[in-house]
C-alpha positions as a LaTeX table, in Angstrom:
\begin{tabular}{lrrr}
\hline
Residue & $x$ (\AA) & $y$ (\AA) & $z$ (\AA) \\
\hline
Met1 & 7.55 & $-23.99$ & 50.45 \\
Arg2 & 6.03 & $-21.00$ & 52.24 \\
Tyr3 & 2.46 & $-21.18$ & 53.50 \\
Val4 & 0.31 & $-18.73$ & 55.46 \\
Cys5 & $-2.58$ & $-19.38$ & 57.82 \\
Ser6 & $-5.72$ & $-17.63$ & 56.55 \\
Asn7 & $-7.05$ & $-17.45$ & 60.12 \\
Cys8 & $-4.21$ & $-15.65$ & 61.94 \\
His9 & $-1.88$ & $-14.79$ & 58.99 \\
Thr10 & 1.09 & $-16.62$ & 60.51 \\
Pro11 & 3.70 & $-17.70$ & 57.93 \\
Leu12 & 5.00 & $-21.26$ & 58.09 \\
Asp13 & 7.32 & $-23.50$ & 56.12 \\
Ala14 & 6.21 & $-26.98$ & 55.05 \\
Glu15 & 6.88 & $-29.47$ & 52.33 \\
Pro16 & 4.25 & $-29.67$ & 49.56 \\
Thr17 & 4.00 & $-33.42$ & 50.17 \\
Asp18 & 2.98 & $-32.97$ & 53.83 \\
Glu19 & $-0.69$ & $-33.88$ & 54.06 \\
His20 & $-1.23$ & $-32.62$ & 57.61 \\
Lys21 & $-0.30$ & $-28.93$ & 57.84 \\
Val22 & $-1.11$ & $-27.21$ & 61.15 \\
Cys23 & $-0.63$ & $-23.55$ & 62.05 \\
Pro24 & 1.92 & $-23.27$ & 64.87 \\
Arg25 & 0.11 & $-20.31$ & 66.43 \\
Cys26 & $-3.64$ & $-21.01$ & 66.32 \\
Lys27 & $-3.45$ & $-24.77$ & 65.57 \\
Ala28 & $-5.83$ & $-24.42$ & 62.60 \\
Glu29 & $-5.75$ & $-27.31$ & 60.15 \\
Ala30 & $-7.96$ & $-25.73$ & 57.49 \\
Gly31 & $-7.05$ & $-22.56$ & 55.65 \\
Ile32 & $-3.32$ & $-23.17$ & 55.22 \\
Glu33 & $-2.64$ & $-21.58$ & 51.82 \\
Pro34 & 0.52 & $-21.33$ & 49.72 \\
Val35 & 2.07 & $-17.86$ & 49.48 \\
Lys36 & 1.72 & $-16.35$ & 46.03 \\
Asp37 & 4.54 & $-14.30$ & 44.54 \\
Lys38 & 2.42 & $-11.79$ & 42.63 \\
Pro39 & $-1.25$ & $-10.78$ & 42.57 \\
Pro40 & $-3.60$ & $-12.30$ & 39.98 \\
Met41 & $-3.80$ & $-10.68$ & 36.55 \\
Ala42 & $-7.33$ & $-9.37$ & 37.20 \\
Met43 & $-6.13$ & $-7.40$ & 40.24 \\
Gln44 & $-3.18$ & $-6.00$ & 38.26 \\
Leu45 & $-5.51$ & $-4.82$ & 35.47 \\
Phe46 & $-7.90$ & $-3.30$ & 38.01 \\
Gly47 & $-4.99$ & $-1.35$ & 39.53 \\
Ile48 & $-4.04$ & $-0.04$ & 36.08 \\
Val49 & $-7.66$ & 1.04 & 35.45 \\
Leu50 & $-7.74$ & 2.89 & 38.78 \\
Leu51 & $-4.44$ & 4.60 & 37.99 \\
Val52 & $-5.70$ & 5.76 & 34.58 \\
Ala53 & $-8.93$ & 7.04 & 36.15 \\
Ala54 & $-7.00$ & 8.96 & 38.81 \\
Val55 & $-4.68$ & 10.54 & 36.23 \\
Ala56 & $-7.66$ & 11.49 & 34.03 \\
Thr57 & $-9.46$ & 13.04 & 37.02 \\
Val58 & $-6.46$ & 15.11 & 38.11 \\
Gly59 & $-5.68$ & 16.12 & 34.52 \\
Gly60 & $-9.28$ & 17.12 & 33.86 \\
Ser61 & $-9.41$ & 19.14 & 37.06 \\
Leu62 & $-6.23$ & 21.01 & 36.18 \\
Leu63 & $-7.50$ & 21.74 & 32.66 \\
Gly64 & $-10.81$ & 22.96 & 34.10 \\
Leu65 & $-9.06$ & 25.31 & 36.52 \\
Thr66 & $-6.74$ & 26.84 & 33.93 \\
Gly67 & $-9.23$ & 27.10 & 31.09 \\
\hline
\end{tabular}
């Protein structure tokens, strides 16, 4: 399983059953987190809201310039 050090962002491979995970670069024992495949749903929805706001802003500006 892939892990990443939250201190120096170094990726490392370890078994989930290993209790003692240590970063090979900075030797940190705390902050070794599993790599997530996709962002959380809240961040995805926030991105969609920002996209809609940007499209509405550009569309409104274009309508204001032509009208």
